[in-house]
N, C-alpha and C positions, 0 to 999 in steps of 0.2 A: 391614378389617382393619388392624392398623396393625404393617408388616414394620419391623423395625428392624435394618440390614445395620451389621456391623461391618468397616469397610476398613483395612487396615494399610498400604499402602502405594499411591500415585498411580496404578504404573499394573495396577491388579487390582482391577477393579471391579463391578458388578453383573452385568455384559450380561446375557444371559437370562434370570435373576431377576428383574430390570427387565421386561422384558421379558410375563413371565409376570403377574406384581403390575399390570401395567399392564393387559392381557389382561383381572384381572375389577374392576379398579380399585379395586386396595387401596393406603394410603395406604406410602409409601416412604422411609424418613431412611437417609440412608449417616452414622454417627457414623466420625471420624477420630482415637481414642485415642492415638496414637503422635505426632501433634502439637498436640492441640490438648488438652494437660494431661493426659493420661487419660479424656477427655469421652465419658459413658456414659449409654444410657438405663437407668432404672428397669424393675425386672420389670413392676412392676404396666401399664407403660406398654407392655409390648410384646406383640404376641397371636406372631409367628414372631418368631426369630432367627435370623440368618445373617450365619455368622463365615466371613471370605474369609478369602483366603491371606496372606503375607507374607515375608518375608525374615528376621525375626525365630523364636524357637523359644520352645515352651514351656518350657524348661528354664529360659530366660534370667531373672537375676535382676532384673525391669523390675515397678516397680510396677504400671501401668496393666493389665502379662498377667495379675498377681494379680488386678488388680480385674477382669476381664472373666469370669476362672474363679469370683470369689464371683458375679456375674451369671448366669452358666449354673449356677454349684450349684444356685440358687434358682427357677429355669426348670425344671432337672431332677423340680426338688422336688414343683415346680407340673405337673407336665405337661405343658408348654408346647412346642409343635415346634421342634426348633431345626436347621437344616441348618449343616453346617461345609465347606468348602473347602479338601484342603493344612492348610495350620498350623491351619484353624479344625476340622477333624477332628480331626487334633494336642490342640486346647486342651480340647476335651470330653474324651477320652479321660484327660487329665492330669486335669482336673478329677473323674475317679471313681476317681481310684487307680493308674490303670494307668501304663504305661509309653511314653515317645517317647522313641526311640533313632535313631541312625545306621539308615538301611537299608542291606541286602547291596549295593546300585550304585545311584550317583546318574539318575536320568530328568530327559532336558530335553529335551521333543521331543512328538513326535506317536508313541503306541503303542496297541495296543488291550488291552482289560480285558474279562474273560471273567463274565458273570453266575453267580452261584453258589447264589442262592437264587427264585426264582416267587412271592417273598410280597409283593412289591409289582407290580399286574397290570399287562400293558402292556408290561414293558422288553423289549430285545432281550436273546440271548444274548450279542450282544461288542457293544463299541465303541470306535472309535476315537478315544481322548481325548487333550487335552493335560497333561503330566505335566511341571512346575516343581518338583522334592525331591528329597534327601538324607535326608532323615529318614523315619520309619515310627511309625505306631501299633501298639502290641500292642492286638489285637480283645476290650473288655471280654466276661468272663466270660455277662453278660447278653447282650450282643446276638448278631447273628448276621451271617457274614462274607456280605456283598454282590456284592464283586467281588475279583478276583485277575487276576495275569497271570504271564509267565514267571520277570521280573525281581524279582518281590515278591507276595508272597501276598496280605497283607493292605491290599488296596488300596479296603474300604468296607466298612460295615458300617450296621446297619440296628437301633436300638434300641429295644425294643417296636413301634408303630408312630405313633412321635413326635418322632424321631432321627434323624436321616442324616450318616454320616460319610463322604468322597470323598478318598483322597489325592490324589485327578487335579482335571484342571478340565475340567468339561461348561459352563462359562456362558460362558468366552470367545465371542463374535462377531468376524467377521473386523478390526473396524476396533480389539478387544480385543486380538485375537493381535499385531498389528502394536504396537500399544502396548505390552506386555508385550515382544514379540523386543527391539525397538531401543533399550529403555532396561536388558533385562538382558542383552545380547548375549554378553557376557563368561563368565555364568553355564554359556552353552549352551558354550563349548567348554573348559571344564575338568572334565576326569575324566569327560565324560558318557558312560552306557551305550547310549543310544542313536544315538550320534557323528551328530546334526543341529546345523550350524548353525541361527544366526537368519534368515538366509536362505533355506535348506531349510525353517524352520517355519513361516514367513509363506507359504509359497509354498502350501499345503495349507489349502483351506477348510473350514472347521469344518463339519462335516456336519449336516446337518438332524437326524438321529436324537439328535444331544445335546442341542436345545432338546427336544425332542419328551419325553426320558427327565428333562430337568430339569422340566418341563411334569407327569409321572405322579408324580415322586417328592415333587414340593411338594404337587400334588394329593395322597398319600396319607399326609403327615404332617398335613394342616392338614386334612382330613376327620374330623367327628367320630365317623361311621358309617363303618366301611368296607365 
């Protein structure tokens, strides 16, 4: 399987998604369209698309952001698996014609999310996730609400059996959390509803349950017969 990853900032990489790819012996290609003139994979060379987070918004009027949505639209029409985290989940929703807007509260740091459906086997009822956002997606009518928490109802969705979007991050491992926090520390201090500093965020070890949940979700959307 060829996994094409769209990365949108240097400090938010694939983390445990790469661990999953390595475990199964899949080929993983990481693209940086924000830096390299909008370079993207084609739909024909994509078996699984991963769209990671970033400081931009799907509402920004930028050519490569629009080009990403054209790729996502093609993959949706081909029923190919897509996994989106944070901005990535928003991009999928925007592609489908639904809204991305300011969230009721900015969440930066660790906070629980609660499972809303058992359509994906083996996911725990709650996970301690890393949040790094101030926008939110509208859950498409065609999708099922997957996760919620006390600050934001729309924390995750499942579209059919092949697309998952999460407003939060399960993919960062310990080194990834440190990289995110030290480079974006100022964002954690500005009007953060979770009231956590970068130093406090780095003191939390990513739970093993997060890695297992990523594995189960990626297994689910890439397995032809559920």
